[in-house]
N, C-alpha and C positions, 0 to 999 in steps of 0.2 A: 612501624614501631621501631625506635632506635634501640639497639642493643647496648646495654650498659656494661662497660668494662669494669672488672674488679680493680680496685686500687692496690698498690703495693702493700699498704698497711693492712688491708683486709686479708690479702694472701699471707702476709707474715703472721697475722693473728690466728689464721687457720693452722699454720705450721706450728706455732707455739702450743696450740691445743693438742697437736699430735705428740709433741715432746712430752707434755705433762702426762697424757694418758698412757703412753708407752713406758715412761719411767715407773708408773704404778704397775703395769702389767709385768715388766721385767723383774721388778722387786719380788712380786709374788711367784712368778714362774721359776725364777732362778734360785730363790733362797728359802721358800717355805718348807721344802723337804729338809734342808739342813737345819733350819731353826727348830722345827718340831721333833726331828729325829736326833740329831747330834747334840743340840743344846738342851732341849727339854726332856729328851729321853723316851719319846714314844716309839713303839716298835716300828721298824721300817716297813714291814708288811702292812700294818694298819694304815700308816700315812699314805703309802702308795695306793692302797685300795680306795681310800677316801678321795684321793686326787683323781683317780680314774672315774669313780662314780659321779663325782661333782662335775667332771668334764663332760660326761655323757649327758647328765641332767641339764647342764648349761647349754650344750649344743642343741638339745631338743627344745629348750626354752626360747632360743633365738628367733625362729620364725614368728612365734606368738608375740614376742616383743616388737618385731617389725610391724605386725598388724596393729598393735596398740598405738604405735607411733603414727602409722598411716591414718588411723581413724581419729587422731587428736585434732581438735579445733580450738585454738586460743588466740587472744589478741597478739601474742608473741610468736605465733606460727606453730607449726607442727613439731619442729625438731628441738628448738632451744629450751622449752620447758623440761623436756626429758634429759637433755644434755646437762642442764644445770642441776636438776634434782638428783639425777643419777650420780653426778660428780660428787656432790656434797655427801650423799649417803655412802658412796664407795670410799671416800676419803676417811670417813668415820670408821667404817668396817676395816679398812686397811690398817689403820692405827691399832684397832683391837686385835687384828691378826698377828701383829708383831709386838703386842703388849699383853701377852697371855697372863692370866692370874697365876699366883704361886700355888697351884694345885697339881696333883699327880694322879696317875691311873685313870680310872673311868671318868671322873669329872673333867680331866684335861682332854680325854678323847671326845667327850660330848661337846666340850667347848670348841675344839678344833673343827669337828664335823659341822656344827651349826655356823660358825663364823666363816669357814671357807666356802660353804655353799652360798651364804649371804654375799660374800665377796663376789662370786661369779655372777649372781643375779644382778647385783647393783652395777657391776662393771658393764654388763650387757645393756643396762638401761641407758648408759651414756655412749657406749661404743657404736651401737647401731645408728642412732640419730646423727652421730658425728660423720660417719662415712656416707649416710643417706643424704646429707645436706648437699653434696657436690652438685648433682644435676638440678637441685632446686635453687641453688645460689645464682647460677648463671646458665644461660642457654648457649653461650659461645663455646664451641668445641675447643678452641685454643685455651680458654680460661679453665675449662674442665681438665684438660691435660696438665696445665700448670698447677692446679690445685692437687691433682693426683700425685704429681712429682713431688711437690712441696710436702704434702701430707705423708707420703711414704718415706721420703728422705728424713723428715723431722722425727717420724716415729723411730727410724733406725738410730738417730742421734740420741733420743730419749733412752732407748734400750742400751746403747753403748755407754752412756753416762753411768747407768746403774752397774753394768757388768764391770766397768773399769774402776769405779770409785766407791761402790757400796761397802765392800769389806774393809777398805781403808778407813772409811767414816765410822763403821761399826767399832773397829779397834780403837780409833782415836776418841770417839765420844764415850765409849764404854770404859776406857781406861786400861784395857788389856785384851789379851786374846784367849783367856780361859773362859769356860762356859758362862760363869756368873757375869763377867764383864761384857761378854758378847751379847748376853740376854739384854743387858741394859743398853748396849749400843744399838741393837736392832730396834728397840723401842724408840730411841731418838731419831734414828734414820727413818722409821715408819712415819713419825710425826712430821719430819722435814719434808719428805716426799709428798705426804698428804696435803700439806699447806701449799707447796709449789703446784701441785695438781689442781687444787681449787682455784688458785690465782690464774693459772694458765687457761682454764676452761671459762672462767668469768670473762677474761679478755676476749676469748673466742666468741662467747655469746653476745657480748656487747658490740663487737665490730663486724661479725659475719651474719648477715640476715638473708632470709629468703626473698626472692623477687616479689614485688607487689603484684597482686592479682593471681598468684599461683593457686589453683584450685585442684582438688582431687575428689573424685566422686566417692561418696560413702558406699561401702559394699559389705556384704556378709563375708564371714571367714571362708566358706566354700568358694565364693566368687573370687576372692583375692587369690586363693591358691590356684584356682582355674586360670586366672590371668597370668600368674607366675609360670605355671607349667605350659601354658600356650606360647610363652615367649621363648622360642627355641634358641635365640641368641644368648639370652641370659643363662639358660640351662647349659649350653655348651661352655660358656665362660665359667660357670660354677664347677663343671666337671674338670676343666683345666686347672682351676684353683685347687681342687681336691687332689689331683694327681701330682701337681707341682709341689704343693706344700707337704703332701705325704712323703714325697721323695726327699725333700730337704729335712723334714723332721726325722726320717729314718736315719739319715746321715748324722744329724745332730745327736741322736740317741746313741748311735754306735761308735762315733768317732772317739769318745772318751775311752772306750774299751780298746780301740785300735792303738791309741797312744800309750795306754798302760801295758797291754799285753803283747803288742807287736813292736812298736817303736821303743817302748820302755825297756823291754828285755834286751834289745839290741844295744841300747845306750848303756845299760847296766848302771854302774856307779858314776859314769862320766857326767851325767846331768839328770835333773829331775824330769820325769815324764810330765809332771804338771806344768813346768816352765815351757816345755815344747807344745803341750796342748794349748796353753794360754797364748803363746805366740801364734799358733795356727788360727785360733778363733778370733784373735785380735786382727790379724791380717784379713781374715775372711769377713769380719764385720766391717772393717774399713772399706774393703772392696765392694761390699754390698751397698754401702752408702754412696761410694763413688759411682757405682752402676746406676743408681737412681738419679744422682745429682749432676754427674758429668757425662758419663757414657751415653745414657739415654738421650739427653738433649742434643749431644753431638751427632749420634747416629740418626736421630730423628730428622736432621736437616737433609739427609740423603735417602732415607727409607720411610715408607709408609708404616703405620703401626702393625699391620698384619704381617708384613715382610720382616719387620724388626722382631716380632714375636717368634717367628720361625728361626731367625738367626740366633736369638737368645737361647732357645731350646737346644739348638745345635751346639752352642758354646758350653752349656751346662753338661750335655752328654759327653762332649770331648774332655771336659775337666774330670769327670768321673772315670772315663776310660784311661786317661793319663795317670790318675792316681793308682789304678789297678796295675797298669804296665810298670810304673815306678816300683811298686812292691814286688812284682813278679821277677824283675831283673835285679833284685837284691839291693834296692836303694830306699828301703822303707824308712831308714833313719836319716835320709838326706832332707833336711828341713827346707832347704832352698827349693828343691823340686816339689816337695809337698805343698809349700806355700804358694808356689806359682800355679799348681794344679787347683788348689783350693780357691785361689783368687778368681780363676775362670768360673768355677761353680757359683761362688757367692756374688760376683759381679753380675753374672747372667741372671741369678735369682732376683737381684735388685731391680734389673730391667723388667723382668717378668711380673714382679709385684706391682710396679707402676702400670704396666700394660693391662693387667687383669682388672685393675681399678678403673682405668679408662674405658675398657670394654664394657664393664658393668654400667658405667654412666651412660654410654651410648645405647645399651640395651634398654634403658629406661625410656628414652625417646622412641626407640623402635617399638616397644610395647605400647606406648601411648598412641602412636600412629596406627598400630594394628588393632588395638582393642578400645581405644578412647579413654583409658585410665592410666594415670601415672602411679606406678607402684615402687617408688624409690625405697621406702623403708622395708617392704617385703623382699625386694630383690637384694638389697644390701644386707639384710639379715641373713640371707643365704650365704653370703661371703663369710661372715663370722661363724655361721653354723658349720660350713664345710672345713674351715681352718681348724676348728676344734675337733671335728670328726676326723680330719686327717691326722691330727696329733694323737688322738686315741688309737686309730688304726696302726699308726707307726709304732707306738709303744707296744701294742699287742703283737705285731709282727716281729718286733725286735726281741721280745721276751721268748716267743716260740723259737725264733732263729737261734738265739744264744743257747737255748736248751738243746736244740737239735745238733749243733756243732760241738756240744760238750764243753763249753767254756766254764771253767771253775777257777777258784782261787781268789786271794785277796792279799794285799801287802801294804806296807807304808807308802807314803807319797814320794819318798826319795829312795835311792838305792835300787837294788835288783828287785824284780817282781817275780811272781810265780810263773814258771815257764809253762806254756801250753804246747800241745802236740802240733806237728806240722799241719795235720788235717784241720785242726781247730783254727789255726791262724789263716789258712787258706779260706776256710768257710767264712771267717770274719771279714776278710777282704772282699769276698764275693758278695756277702750280704750288704756291705757298705757301699758297693759300687754298682753291681749288676742290677739289683732290685730297683734302685733309683733310676737307672737308665731305662729299664722296662717301663716304669711309670711315665717318664718323659716321652718315650717313643709313643706310648698310647695317647698321651695328650696331643702330640704332634699330629698323629693320624686323624683323630677326631676333629681337631682344629682345621686342618687342611680340607677335610671333606665337608664340614658342616658350617663353619663360621663365614659369614658374608658381609660383616660390617666393616668394609674398607673405608679409608678416609673419604673417598668420594661419596660413598653411600651414606656415611654419617652426616656429611654436609647436606646432602639431598633431604634427609629426614629432618634435620634442623630447619631447613628452609621451608619445608612443607608444613611443619608445626607452627612456624612463625606466621605463615600465610593464613592458616586456620584461625589462629588467635586474632590476627588483624581483622579478618572477616567477622569474627564473633563480636569484636569490640566496636564494629562500625554501627 
């Protein structure tokens, strides 16, 4: 049986789908707190509590969404019906999220709670089938790597577009930067992003299709979970995703405190801590995209995926260690050094995000050869599950850590900030660097000991499955 290669247009359509869906995710993840707390006036504690509850509920919902996708049988395949319907529903809910009615108090609290939970559910409806499609689109390992690189890179581009341009659009379309105008601006931005999102996923659905003849055995929920947990390579990859993303989310949560209370105090009135924070995350985001788009393909020419995974983990750990050393030698306000160290961390994370997607795709074939069932949706639902779980754990650890080190205070975005004790600053630096290093070291040890899907092994499995299908079709 001849292996059908993906066309450049199909690959591009898959990438455009990632841009659209991560624009939506970034808009919600980055600005929903500011919109409902700062602009609409809901209590910060209430908004934070709802965000945490919804995140936990959404994470628990992911595996069941994966099962629903896996058991779907339609003339359009298993994935595209969910991708399309989830996109349309999520776009409507996204607009509603940023077009809240003019009510206050309890009615607004109820509205936010219902709409945000609905946003998470509908996003899961389209996110899981999107990533689950990769091993169902092509059996060629090279094409799967290409799709993983394109998907992760374009997802980074979609997120960066929102982080860089959303507030500018809010101010421009709303006609000002006061709360009333920002409220109007967010409504328009929500509508624009929702429309672009639907257009991107329609293109993806039209041009990216499952392979003809792909079948998956219908099974019960207990059987599906048994197949998942018997796939040791998928579980090792899932554990690596949990540890890697947990480390990065921990950094992302704490770095704003670092720039405000450590770097900001050092800079005093010389510069805004927000400007330096923005510079750092912009450089980091750019390097993360370069890691996926440039560094990974370049190093891939010389290293196998498993070796490259170890190198990327090492680079990330080195970046964290250098940030700590930079602070301990009195260079916490040296933005050049901080950006160089951050570039290592984020570029390495970009490589790791591509590799974990590739490893999950390979584990689907591994599981099929081992059990006779293809469990793309169930396995890839675990990716979204653990990413959300990692985020929740990181928020929880950050909150406890900040309380233990005694960090207090608040101030304006410019000028001097409230000074913290030397012990508090040291604790903040250690939380932001040592804990992520420990997470990455744990991921490295488990990976080295348990992961077996080398490039050669992946090709052997692909060849074996192809022979089985050829024999079955004779």
